[in-house]
C-alpha positions as CSV (number, residue, x, y, z in Angstrom):
1,M,-34.8,12.5,31.0
2,E,-33.3,9.2,29.9
3,A,-29.8,9.0,28.4
4,K,-29.4,8.2,24.8
5,A,-25.9,6.9,25.2
6,Q,-23.0,6.8,27.5
7,V,-20.1,8.2,25.5
8,L,-17.4,8.0,28.2
9,D,-17.1,5.8,31.2
10,A,-14.5,6.2,34.0
11,P,-11.6,4.2,32.2
12,A,-12.3,6.1,29.0
13,M,-12.2,9.4,30.7
14,R,-9.0,8.5,32.5
15,R,-7.4,7.5,29.2
16,A,-8.6,10.7,27.5
17,L,-7.1,12.9,30.3
18,T,-3.8,10.9,30.2
19,R,-3.6,11.5,26.4
20,I,-4.3,15.2,26.9
21,S,-1.6,15.4,29.6
22,H,0.9,14.0,27.2
23,E,-0.1,16.3,24.4
24,I,0.2,19.4,26.6
25,L,3.7,18.3,27.6
26,E,4.6,17.6,24.0
27,K,3.3,20.9,22.6
28,N,4.8,23.0,25.5
29,K,8.1,21.0,25.6
30,G,7.7,20.2,29.3
31,T,6.2,22.1,32.2
32,D,8.2,25.4,32.2
33,S,5.9,28.4,32.4
34,L,2.7,26.2,32.5
35,I,-0.3,27.1,34.6
36,L,-3.6,25.1,34.3
37,V,-6.6,27.1,34.9
38,G,-10.0,25.3,35.3
39,I,-13.1,27.2,34.3
40,K,-15.7,26.7,37.2
41,T,-17.3,24.4,37.9
42,R,-16.3,21.2,36.3
43,G,-13.2,22.5,34.5
44,V,-11.5,22.8,38.0
45,P,-11.3,19.1,38.9
46,I,-10.4,18.2,35.3
47,A,-7.5,20.8,35.6
48,R,-6.4,19.2,38.8
49,R,-6.5,15.7,37.3
50,L,-4.4,16.9,34.4
51,A,-1.9,18.5,36.8
52,S,-1.7,15.2,38.8
53,K,-1.1,13.2,35.6
54,I,1.6,15.7,34.4
55,E,3.2,15.4,37.8
56,E,3.1,11.6,37.4
57,I,4.8,11.8,34.0
58,E,7.3,14.6,34.5
59,G,7.8,14.6,38.3
60,V,7.0,18.3,38.3
61,S,4.1,20.0,40.0
62,V,2.2,22.4,37.8
63,P,0.1,25.2,39.3
64,V,-3.7,24.9,39.0
65,G,-6.0,27.9,39.2
66,E,-9.7,28.3,39.3
67,L,-11.5,30.9,37.1
68,D,-15.0,32.2,37.7
69,I,-16.2,33.8,34.5
70,T,-19.7,34.9,35.8
71,L,-19.1,38.7,35.3
72,Y,-17.5,38.2,31.8
73,R,-20.4,36.3,30.3
74,D,-22.4,38.0,27.5
75,D,-25.5,36.3,28.7
76,L,-25.1,37.2,32.4
77,T,-28.1,36.2,34.5
78,V,-28.8,36.6,38.1
79,S,-28.9,33.6,40.4
80,N,-29.8,34.9,43.8
81,N,-32.7,36.6,45.4
82,R,-30.9,40.0,45.5
83,G,-31.0,40.4,41.7
84,E,-27.1,40.3,41.6
85,P,-24.9,37.8,39.8
86,E,-23.6,35.1,42.0
87,I,-19.7,35.4,42.1
88,K,-17.7,32.4,42.7
89,D,-14.1,32.6,43.6
90,T,-11.2,33.1,41.0
91,R,-7.8,31.8,42.3
92,I,-4.8,31.8,40.1
93,P,-1.7,30.8,42.1
94,H,0.8,32.9,40.0
95,D,1.0,36.0,37.9
96,V,-0.1,35.0,34.4
97,T,2.2,37.4,32.6
98,G,4.5,35.5,30.2
99,K,3.0,32.2,31.2
100,N,1.5,29.5,29.1
101,I,-2.0,29.2,30.4
102,I,-4.0,26.1,29.6
103,L,-7.7,26.9,30.0
104,V,-9.5,23.7,31.0
105,D,-13.3,23.0,30.7
106,D,-15.6,20.0,30.5
107,V,-17.6,20.8,27.3
108,L,-16.8,23.1,24.4
109,Y,-20.1,24.1,22.7
110,T,-20.9,27.7,21.4
111,G,-17.5,29.1,22.5
112,R,-19.1,31.8,24.7
113,T,-17.7,30.4,28.0
114,V,-14.2,30.3,26.4
115,R,-14.5,33.8,25.1
116,A,-15.5,35.0,28.6
117,A,-12.6,33.0,30.2
118,L,-10.2,34.7,27.8
119,D,-11.4,38.1,28.9
120,A,-11.0,37.1,32.5
121,I,-7.5,35.8,32.1
122,I,-6.3,38.8,30.2
123,D,-7.6,41.0,33.0
124,K,-5.2,39.2,35.3
125,G,-2.1,40.0,33.1
126,R,-0.6,39.3,29.7
127,P,0.1,35.6,29.2
128,G,2.7,34.4,26.8
129,Q,0.1,32.0,25.3
130,I,-3.3,30.8,26.0
131,Q,-4.4,27.2,25.0
132,L,-7.6,25.3,25.5
133,A,-8.2,21.8,26.7
134,V,-11.6,20.2,26.9
135,L,-13.0,16.8,27.7
136,I,-15.7,17.0,25.1
137,D,-16.1,19.1,21.9
138,R,-19.7,18.9,20.8
139,G,-19.5,21.5,18.0
140,H,-22.0,24.2,17.2
141,R,-19.6,27.2,17.7
142,E,-20.8,30.7,17.6
143,F,-17.4,32.2,18.0
144,P,-14.2,31.3,16.1
145,I,-12.8,29.2,18.9
146,R,-11.2,25.8,18.8
147,A,-9.7,23.6,21.4
148,D,-6.0,22.7,21.3
149,Y,-6.6,19.5,23.3
150,V,-9.8,17.4,23.0
151,G,-10.6,14.3,25.0
152,K,-13.4,13.3,22.6
153,N,-15.2,14.9,19.7
154,I,-19.0,14.2,19.9
155,P,-20.9,15.8,17.1
156,T,-24.4,16.6,18.5
157,S,-27.7,17.9,17.2
158,L,-29.0,21.2,18.7
159,N,-31.6,19.3,20.7
160,E,-29.1,17.1,22.4
161,V,-27.4,17.7,25.7
162,I,-24.0,16.4,26.9
163,N,-23.8,15.8,30.6
164,V,-20.4,15.3,32.2
165,E,-20.3,13.8,35.7
166,L,-17.2,13.8,37.8
167,E,-16.3,11.8,40.8
168,E,-15.3,15.0,42.8
169,I,-18.7,16.6,42.3
170,D,-21.2,13.9,41.3
171,G,-19.8,10.8,42.8
172,L,-18.9,9.0,39.5
173,D,-17.1,9.6,36.2
174,E,-19.1,9.4,33.1
175,V,-20.3,11.4,30.1
176,K,-23.8,10.8,28.7
177,I,-25.8,12.3,25.9
178,Y,-29.5,13.1,26.4
179,E,-32.2,14.1,24.0
180,N,-33.7,17.5,25.0
181,K,-37.4,17.2,24.4
């Protein structure tokens, strides 16, 4: 499948994440009570990058968690030969009760992943607030969910696919749009 367009390259992605970091600090009036929680898989390195940028700006280390939403999905499918869902690890470094949780993901599409993540977080405790940061918002919501922080809005058609590649996983930073034929 050939890309229609590259919508973010590495410098553009870095600028978007820097802006999101500043917006998080502004809205939350600093780092008190903040926990960044990346939704597996690509939300985790994005959350780590945001935490690193926040530490650069404020000089304060913000905890980063990893959230596996496999069992919370309403479209649960099995991905192993035993017919069971494949569970990845969820690690949240602190109790979420009373904290401001920033859920982090790469692409916001239908909202189903975020809905599952909300259920997973609430099972861990009662946060003071949950906010959502995404690198890309492509539209086509099926749930009444919106991101608080968006790197780039990319309106897409239903037959287009957004592909986010990250250095930590894919060896390069870029976001491309593809036509799904």
